[in-house]
ZAGUMAR-301942 format. One line per 5 residues: number of its first residue (from 1); their letters; for each residue x negated, y negated, z negated of C-alpha. Coordinates in Angstrom, 3 decimals. Example, Ala and Ser with C-alpha at 12.3 -4.5 7.8 and 13.67 -1.06 7.14 Angstrom:
BEGIN
1 = AS = -12.300,4.500,-7.800 | -13.670,1.060,-7.140
END
This chain:
BEGIN
1 = MTAQV = -0.670,32.490,-12.367 | -0.694,28.673,-12.734 | -2.782,26.705,-10.219 | -5.811,24.777,-11.465 | -5.416,21.054,-11.700
6 = NYYVI = -8.497,18.931,-11.430 | -9.333,15.592,-13.075 | -11.711,13.434,-11.118 | -13.916,10.716,-12.545 | -15.045,8.517,-9.582
11 = DTSSL = -18.212,6.550,-9.259 | -18.702,3.260,-7.466 | -20.602,4.878,-4.711 | -17.607,6.991,-3.766 | -15.053,4.129,-3.766
16 = IELNR = -17.507,2.160,-1.461 | -17.726,5.184,0.721 | -13.957,5.505,0.859 | -13.679,1.911,1.845 | -16.466,2.139,4.466
21 = KYPMG = -15.465,5.381,6.111 | -11.669,5.262,5.649 | -10.771,1.605,5.961 | -7.289,0.866,4.501 | -5.955,-0.611,7.873
26 = VFPGV = -6.989,2.496,9.801 | -6.510,5.289,7.346 | -3.416,4.216,5.219 | -2.593,7.905,4.579 | -5.944,8.479,2.813
31 = WTKVE = -5.317,5.514,0.583 | -1.738,6.706,-0.041 | -3.059,10.084,-1.386 | -5.678,8.397,-3.558 | -3.206,6.085,-5.047
36 = KIIQD = -0.934,9.018,-5.643 | -3.655,10.914,-7.859 | -4.264,7.707,-9.566 | -0.665,7.417,-10.554 | -0.608,11.006,-11.581
41 = GLLVS = -3.560,10.301,-13.855 | -5.799,12.779,-12.128 | -8.249,10.119,-10.673 | -9.868,7.834,-13.230 | -13.080,5.749,-13.576
46 = PEEVL = -14.685,3.675,-16.290 | -14.141,-0.211,-16.258 | -17.821,-0.520,-15.536 | -17.182,0.752,-12.009 | -14.659,-1.981,-11.565
51 = MEIER = -17.258,-4.465,-12.594 | -19.614,-3.210,-9.961 | -16.979,-3.379,-7.309 | -16.068,-6.931,-8.326 | -19.496,-8.053,-7.348
56 = GDDEL = -18.479,-7.552,-3.733 | -16.034,-9.713,-1.757 | -13.982,-7.334,0.319 | -10.839,-5.521,0.656 | -12.007,-2.856,-1.875
61 = KEWAK = -12.324,-5.465,-4.572 | -8.739,-6.750,-4.128 | -7.442,-3.084,-3.953 | -9.442,-2.046,-7.235 | -8.103,-5.021,-9.083
66 = KQKKL = -4.524,-3.613,-8.534 | -5.279,-0.233,-9.757 | -4.537,-0.474,-13.461 | -4.227,3.233,-14.012 | -7.602,3.972,-12.461
71 = FKKLN = -9.950,2.075,-14.778 | -10.248,3.254,-18.430 | -11.509,1.029,-21.240 | -14.694,2.206,-23.016 | -14.160,3.774,-26.476
76 = IKQIV = -16.327,4.631,-29.341 | -16.660,8.240,-28.324 | -17.776,7.301,-24.928 | -20.405,4.665,-26.367 | -21.827,7.619,-28.414
81 = IVNEI = -22.042,9.833,-25.280 | -23.570,6.907,-23.296 | -26.235,6.440,-25.979 | -27.039,10.201,-25.920 | -27.289,10.229,-22.181
86 = LKKYP = -29.508,7.117,-22.102 | -31.749,8.485,-24.923 | -32.145,11.663,-22.707 | -32.291,9.921,-19.264 | -33.379,6.234,-19.797
91 = KLAKS = -34.041,6.013,-15.896 | -30.281,6.396,-15.348 | -29.728,2.868,-16.622 | -32.479,1.330,-14.508 | -31.630,-0.345,-11.259
96 = ESLTP = -33.146,-2.920,-8.990 | -30.497,-5.356,-10.049 | -30.255,-7.234,-13.418 | -26.619,-6.237,-13.849 | -25.474,-3.093,-15.756
101 = VADPF = -25.175,0.180,-14.051 | -21.919,2.264,-14.298 | -23.595,5.756,-13.904 | -23.930,6.651,-17.556 | -20.325,5.512,-18.210
106 = VIALA = -18.937,7.657,-15.341 | -20.637,10.737,-16.874 | -19.695,9.720,-20.399 | -15.894,9.551,-19.355 | -16.168,12.985,-17.783
111 = VEMET = -17.841,14.495,-20.752 | -15.349,12.852,-23.164 | -12.385,14.217,-21.089 | -13.947,17.812,-21.012 | -14.157,17.862,-24.878
116 = DEQTT = -10.939,15.959,-25.632 | -8.680,18.562,-27.170 | -5.507,16.579,-26.383 | -6.141,16.997,-22.661 | -7.317,20.529,-22.738
121 = IIETI = -4.509,22.055,-24.561 | -2.172,22.114,-21.482 | -0.611,25.045,-19.783 | -2.880,24.540,-16.668 | -6.598,24.809,-16.415
126 = RKRIV = -7.845,21.259,-16.142 | -11.431,20.920,-14.807 | -13.242,17.535,-15.031 | -15.175,16.652,-11.881 | -17.406,13.684,-11.192
131 = VAEES = -17.106,12.313,-7.613 | -20.226,10.387,-6.522 | -22.278,10.080,-3.217 | -25.508,11.006,-4.715 | -27.259,14.231,-4.217
136 = LVGKK = -29.242,16.577,-6.496 | -32.788,16.081,-5.419 | -35.361,17.880,-7.623 | -35.387,16.280,-11.045 | -34.732,12.867,-9.819
141 = VKIPL = -32.543,11.187,-12.539 | -29.206,10.566,-10.771 | -25.579,11.353,-11.594 | -25.658,14.971,-10.277 | -28.730,15.852,-12.514
146 = VCQDY = -27.078,14.554,-15.604 | -23.743,16.150,-14.790 | -25.519,19.468,-14.293 | -27.063,19.141,-17.738 | -23.664,18.518,-19.250
151 = GIDCI = -21.919,21.306,-17.437 | -19.813,18.895,-15.282 | -19.383,19.450,-11.618 | -20.390,16.552,-9.306 | -19.045,16.523,-5.830
156 = YLIDM = -18.803,14.083,-2.828 | -15.591,12.314,-1.863 | -15.096,14.593,1.075 | -15.138,17.626,-1.183 | -12.374,15.974,-3.386
161 = FKNER = -10.294,15.769,-0.288 | -11.027,19.457,0.373 | -10.334,20.402,-3.176 | -7.003,18.757,-3.040 | -6.268,20.343,0.380
166 = WQFK = -5.656,17.051,1.912 | -4.974,17.061,5.655 | -4.568,13.982,7.919 | -2.985,14.110,11.277
END
């Protein structure tokens, strides 16, 4: 039996958490593993996440700018999915800031990958999972609630480490 391979779509919140809890200079092994799954095409994120990260001025911003394979350009199919999501969940696009929010784009990328025939006709089972640091709280409109509606798993960063069986000594 072939092992399951997961595709992860990571949100800004998890990249910020990665940088905050596992600084590059202290935990280089964590970053090496993250970069490896990016290079393998198993960890992706929409360009809107990069735009959110670029608002900061730290090591994460510099690292993110170098990760060309991580950030995916928006396509027509994703725009249709984002519009569908926002029609159903308009609060997902609202934030305290005046700048765009990446959340609907993260979900749309995962939904698109889940339904893309080119990436599903492969000999291994490929599951799409959103990685975000938000929790499902009642019917509060956040990434986990919308993912649940679309049948997409949503996990924390640490759960991605566990899924990948990463160990650090």
